[in-house]
N, C-alpha and C positions, 0 to 999 in steps of 0.2 A: 566612628569613621572607619575604623578597622574593619568592621563587619561589612560595611557597604563596599569596601574596595576588595574584599576577599575574592580570589579567583576560584572558579568552580573546578574541582577535581574531575577529570574525565578518564574513563576507560573505554575501549572499544574491542568487542568480541567478534572475530570473524573478519578476516582482511581480504575478502573479495571486493564487494561493494563497500565493505566496511573501511577500505583504504581512503575511499572518497570521504567518509565520515571523519576519519582521523585527520586528513588534511585540512578539512574545513575547520575542525575544532582548533587546530594548531594555529589557525589564522585569525581566531576570535580572541580579543585581548582579555576578555573577562574569564576565558578558559585556560586551564592548565592540563594538557594532555599528559597523563602520568603513565598509564599502563596499556599495552597491546596485548591481546592473546589471540592465537590462531593454532589450529592443529599442526600447521606447518611452521615449526619453530624458527626455520631459516628466514621464512617470509616475514615473520614478526620481528625477528632480530634486525634484518635489513631496514624495515620501515621505522623501528624504534630509533635506529642510528640516524636515519635521514631527518627524523622529526624531533630528535633529542628528548625522547621519552624512553621508557623501560619496558620490558616484556613481563608478562605474568606467566607463571609455570602452570597454573591452571585457573579455572573460574573462581574457585573458593578463595584464591588469594585476593581477587578482586572485591568479592563480597565482604572479606574480613578486613579491608583497608578503610580506615575511618576517614581518610582523606579523599576518597572517592565519593563524589556526589551524584554523578550522572554515568549511566552505562549505556552506550550504544550497542544494541544486540544485532549483529549482522551475520549470524551463524547460519547453518543449514535450517531449512523450515521446521523439520521435525525436532530440532533442539530448542526452539523458542519458548515453548510452554514451560518447561522446567526451568530455564533460565529467567523467565520473567516471574515466575512464582518466587523462586529464591532471591531474585533481586528486590521485589517488593518486600519480602520478609526481612531483608537485611536493610530496609529503609532508603533504597536508592531510586532516584528518578531515572525512568526507562525511556529510551527512544529506540523503537523496534522496527526492523525491516518487516514488510509484509511477508506472509500473513502473521498477525499477532499469535495465532495458534490454529490448531487443526481440527478441533472437535467442539461441539456445543457444551460438553461437560468441561473440557478444559477452560473454555470462555467463562462459564459460570464461576469456576474456581478462581480464575483471575479477577473477575469483577468482585467477588466476595472479599477477597484479600485486599485489593485496591481500595475498596469502600471503607475499610478499617482505618485508613489514613485520613478520611474526611476531607479529601481534596489536598492534602498537604504533599503527597507524592503525585508528581506529574508523570502521566503516561501518555505516549503518543506512538502512532504508526506511521512509517514513511510512505504515505501515499503521495508520491512525488508529483503526479500530474496537477495536483492542486497549486504547485509552484509555477506551472507553466504560464507565461504571460497571456497566451491565447485564451486559456480556460478561466483566468482571472477576469479578463474582459468579457467573456461569455457569461460568466457567473453574474456580473453586473448588469449586463443586457437583459437576461432572463429575469432577474429580481426586480428590475424596474419596469417590466412589462413590455419591453421592446418586441418580444417574439409572441406576444399574446399568451393564450393558454397552451401549455405544452401537452400534446397527445400521443407523441411517439418518441422513444429514445431507442437508437438502434446502433449498437457498437460492436466491433470486431477486435479481438486482441490476436494480432498476427505475430506469433513468436518466430517462426522462420529459422530456428537453430536447433534441428532434430538431434544433432549430436550431443547437445547438452542435456537432452531428455533421456537419451538411451545410455549414455556413458555417465557415470558419476553417481552422486548420492540420489538424484531423483529417481533414476531406475531401480534403486534399491529400497526407497522409502515405501513404508506400507500404507500411509495415509496420503500420498501425493495427489493432488487434484490440480488440473489445469485451470479451473475456475479460482481456486485459492492462490495458485502460484502466478497466475498472469491476469485472468479475467477480473481479479478483484480490483485492478486499476480502474476498469470501466464501471464496475459496480459501484465503486466510490464516487466516480464522477457522476454517475446517474443519480445517487442520492444527494450528493452536494450540490450539483447544478440545479436540480429541480426542486430541492428542499422538500422531497417527499420520500416516504419509504414505502416499498412494496408490501402488499398484504400476503400474497402467495406466489408460488413459482412452479413451474413445470420444466423439466429438463430431459433432453435426449442426447444420446452420444454415440460414438463409435470408435473402433480401434483399427482402422484401416492402415494408416501410414506406418504404424509400429507393429502390425500383426506378426512379424517374423523377427522381432526385436526384443531386447532385454527391457521390456516395459510392460507393466501388467494392469494400466489403467486406461481409461479413455484418452485418446489424443486429441479428439474433437468433442467439444460439448456446446450445446446450444440451449440457453435458458430464456424462458418467456416470463415476464413479471406483470403482475396485476395490481393496480393502485386504486385506492379508494376514489380518486378524482376521475378515474376512467382511463388515465395514462396507461399506455402499455409499453413495456420495455423489452428488448431482445438483445441478449449479450452472448457472443461466442468466444470460446477460448479454443484457438486453432494452433495446435502446438507443431504439427507436422506440416504446414503448408509451404508450398514453394513460392516464397515471398520474402522479401527482406523484413527484418524486424521492425514492426510498425503497429499502429492501431489506426482504425477508421471509425468515424462517427457520423451519424446523422440525427439531427433533432428536428422535429416538425412541430411548429407552433401555428396558431390560427392566423398570425401576422407575418411570420417569416419562417425560413427553413435554413438551417445550419448544416453544411457537409464539410467534412474533412477526410480526404483520401490521397492517393498519389498525385492529384492535381493541385493539392493545397487546401487550406481553408478558405470558404467563400459563404456568402450568404445570398439566398434568393429573396428578393423583396417583393416579387410579383409572379403571377403565372403566365404573364404575357410572353409568348414564344419569341418575341422580338428583342426582349431585354435579357441580357446575360447576367449571370450571377455576379455579384461584387466581390473581388478577392479581399481577403482579410490579411494585410501585411503586418502581422504580429507573430513573434516567435512561437513555434507550436510545442517546444520542449523546454524545460527548466535548463539553465546553463550546466547545472551539475546535480548529480542524484543526492547531494547533501544540502540542497538549497532550503529545506524546511527546518534545518537545524537551528539557524539564528533565531526563528520564531520560538523554538522550544526552549532555547537557552534563556531568552527574554522572559518566558513564563516562569522559569525556575528563579531568575534573579529577582523578579518583581513579584514573585508569588501570586501570579495571576490565577484566577478561577478557570481552570481547563476542564471542568466536569462535563459541560455540554460537548466539547470537543472530543473528550475521551469517550463519551457515550456514542458518539458518531462513529469511533473506531470499533467499538462493540457491535453496533448496528451493521456494519459491513460484514464482520465475521459472522453474524447471525444469518445474513443473506447467503453468504457463500456456503455455509454448512448446509443450508436448506436447499440450495442447488444440488449439492452432492446427495442429499437425501432423497430429492425428488427423482434423481437419476437412479438410484438404488431401488426405489419402490416403484419406479415407471409410472408415476401418478403425480398430479398437482398436490402440493403440500402447503400448508398455512406456515408461515414463517414465525418461528418462536423467537422473539427478541429478548435478549438478556439484558 
């Protein structure tokens, strides 16, 4: 009985979006939020005081604490790889902000170490749009055939916050990619909603918005994806756009068309010009950026088999890194799934 009622020890690393992680864990009865770590010690101290937890002086303290079962990693993107590797090697379950890592070699190493646990260690990435009520509804509609055969998936990640790209860690990161940093959300939706993975990708990009700024990467990327079924996907990562932070999406099926943009989500049921699209009155975003955490905690508590789920996380990074490789080579590349 004691083992069943044991609370899961939690640590959160990085308290930007990680603050939302911490607050969510603090409100789950089966969790005990024990340690918070951030490069800004004052931020960590203030949040720890508010949530009645403690601060860690470094990441190693978290790894060495036998009472920590789960680590939420919400640090800067280029820190994820080493923290994931050391977390797995320390026997911790990991809930990681996107992207899981930055290169295909990093992904191969993560998978190799994760597989040694034979599914005992739970590993997931916070692809938060999966928690949006709108996309849960859309997933069911597509799965049950309401849209017919999907032949086009067209999405735009509109960042609209150029100052965050040019100021701070993104401008200094060697491997920063708009597709891994933002377009990843739409790549995940494309794979998850259609239940298909692309075979190859072509990518073009430019650096016009940030040409005179402290940023050495493309601020606009456009990737075209090719699927075995004939489905074609197109996803853009638009970091410098004059637009509020948002995404837009169009999914074309042989029976229906789904559109989400500034006008809201809607579905076209017919090509008749006299019939307007039907609005979909469902929340387009999750309530909180930590809404997938309860699912993850349940998988840990109940020792659920997350292997297929975790593989889908690997697939997303495989596709993102292929986008970057296609941009660099200026040619279509076959996607190397890890």
